[in-house]
N, C-alpha and C positions, 0 to 999 in steps of 0.2 A: 675521419673515417674513412679507408680506403676502399676504395671499387672493389678489391678483391674479397674486402670483408663485406661487403653486401651482396657481390654474389657467391660467397658461403651462407648466407640466410638463405637467400632464395634458394640455394641446394639443399638448404637445412627442411626450410618447411616447402620443400615440393614443389615450389611455384610453377603451375601452369604456366605456359608460353604466352598464353591470349593475357594473361594477369601483367607479366612481365612487359608486354609491348603496354598496355596501357599506362602502367607506371613512367613506362621509358616515354610515351608521349606528353603526359603530363609534366614531364620534368623539362622536355621541349621546350611547352609552351611556359612554366616557370621561369624558365630562363630569360625566355624573349620576356616575356613581361618583368623578370625582373632589370634587364639591363634598359626597358626603355623608362620605368621609373627613376633607375638612377640618373638616367639621362635628364631626369626632372629634379635630381637634387634628393631625392629619397636612398637613404643609407640602407642598403641591402646585403646581407651576407649570402651570394650566389652558390657559394661553394654546398653550406649547409644546407640552402633552398635544393641544391640538384639530387643531394644525399638522401632530405626527405622526401624528394617524389619516387624518387629510385627504389622508396622503401613503404610506401602510405599505405598498400594494402599487402603488405608482405603477408599479414594473416586471412585476408579475406576468404579463401578457401576454407579457414577453419568456421566461418560464419554462414557461408554457403553451399555446406558439403554438401547439405539434401538435394541440390540443383547440378549436383553433379555429370549431370547430363547434358548440361549447357557448356564445358569445358570440351577441349580437342578432344581428340579420338585416339590420340597414342597414350591416354593413360595408364599407368601400369599397376600393377599387382602392389608394388610397392609403395605408390605414391596414395595408396586407397588406403593403405595400412599406415602411413604416416600422419594422416589426413584424418584417420578415427583416431589415433592415439590422440593430436592436437586437438581435434574436438571434444574429447575427454578432457584433458589438462585445463583446456579454458571454458567450461562449459558455462554459459551464461555472458560472456564479455564480448562485447563489441572489436572487432576488429583491430579500431585504433588503439583498445584501450590495451589488446595482445601485445601491440607492436610497441607501444608505449613502457610497457614493462620489457619486454626483450629488451628495448634500447636502455632503458636505466640500469639494466642488471650488466650492460657492457658499460657503465659511466659516460652514456650520451646521450643523458638528460635534457640536453637544450633540443636535440633532435626529438627527442621523445617527446616534449611539449605541442613542437610543431606538427607533430603527425597525431598526435590525441586529438586534436581542434580540427580534423578535415571533415572528421562526419558530417554527414547534412544535416543533422540537428543543433549541432555546437551552437551553431550561429545565434539559438535562441536559448542553451542554457549558461546561467549562471555559471561564471569561472571556467565555460568550457569554448568560448565563443573568440574567434581568433583576433587576436590585438597585435602582434607585430605584422610587420610587413612580409617576412616569411610565413607567417601562419595562413596570411589573409592570402595574400600569391597562391599556396599550396591550396586551399577551401577554393576561391575561383577555379583555377585551372584542372582542379579535376574534376571540375563542373562543368568544363570544356570540352569533356574527352568524353565519347559513348563509343565505350568497349578501346580500339585503338583508332579512332578517329576523331579530328577536332571538329564541333560542331558548335553552334550559339547556343548561349546560355539558356533562352527560351525552347531548342529543340531539345536540349537534354532535360528539363524540364516534363516538356510534356511526355519525353519518352519514361521517364520516371513515374509519371501517373498513369500513364498506362500500363507499367510493368509492375505497379505497387499498388494501383488502388483500380484495377480495369472495371469497376461497376460504378466507376465518377465519386464515390464517399471519399473526397480527401481527409485526414485526418486534420487536425483543429492546427497541431504542432506544424505537420509539413506545410499549410498554405502560409503559418508563420515563417517558417524558413524559407521559402520559394520567396516570398517579401523582402527578407534580411540579405538574403545571395543577389536578388536585383538590384538592393540600395550597396552591394558590395561592388556591384559591376557599374553602378554609375560613380561610385566614390574613383575608382580605377580610371575612366572613360575620362571624368572630370580634369585630373590630375595629367593623364596623359593627350587631352585638348589643349595643352597649356604652352 
């Protein structure tokens, strides 16, 4: 998939600038990790990994449209109209599922699978857990970026708790996903240490 297609999808979905910056940062980290793992003998398709990272939150606005106030001030009426339409079209779907469906329609099945497996609890869902290195790296790199800043996995998980469980009542599925995310980090760190 050419960069021009990625940019066109961003435009079609009216992806806000802050989400684009987030995806670009995740892409940078994914490529950096991918190169280090390649140096350790792991086979990774960096081109596909980069493409997946640049598209992984393509449909994020569809599922967090109710939090529109968190996006930048230059939101236009046209953006809101498009987001309303998309929200109606994809009601009840996770953003990763929406993006995967869009990519399958473009015959980008491999990219669709990588992206489908990046959402936070996918690591504990049968058939959805990341298994390829491209899937694992995207999942992990996404958890290292808070907005458009690189952070530790620990800091990112604490932030998720604050945002989504402010009362301290963290759902069991989230606790289990956090354990799996830490295990993935350990797997990657162990390989890079040798």
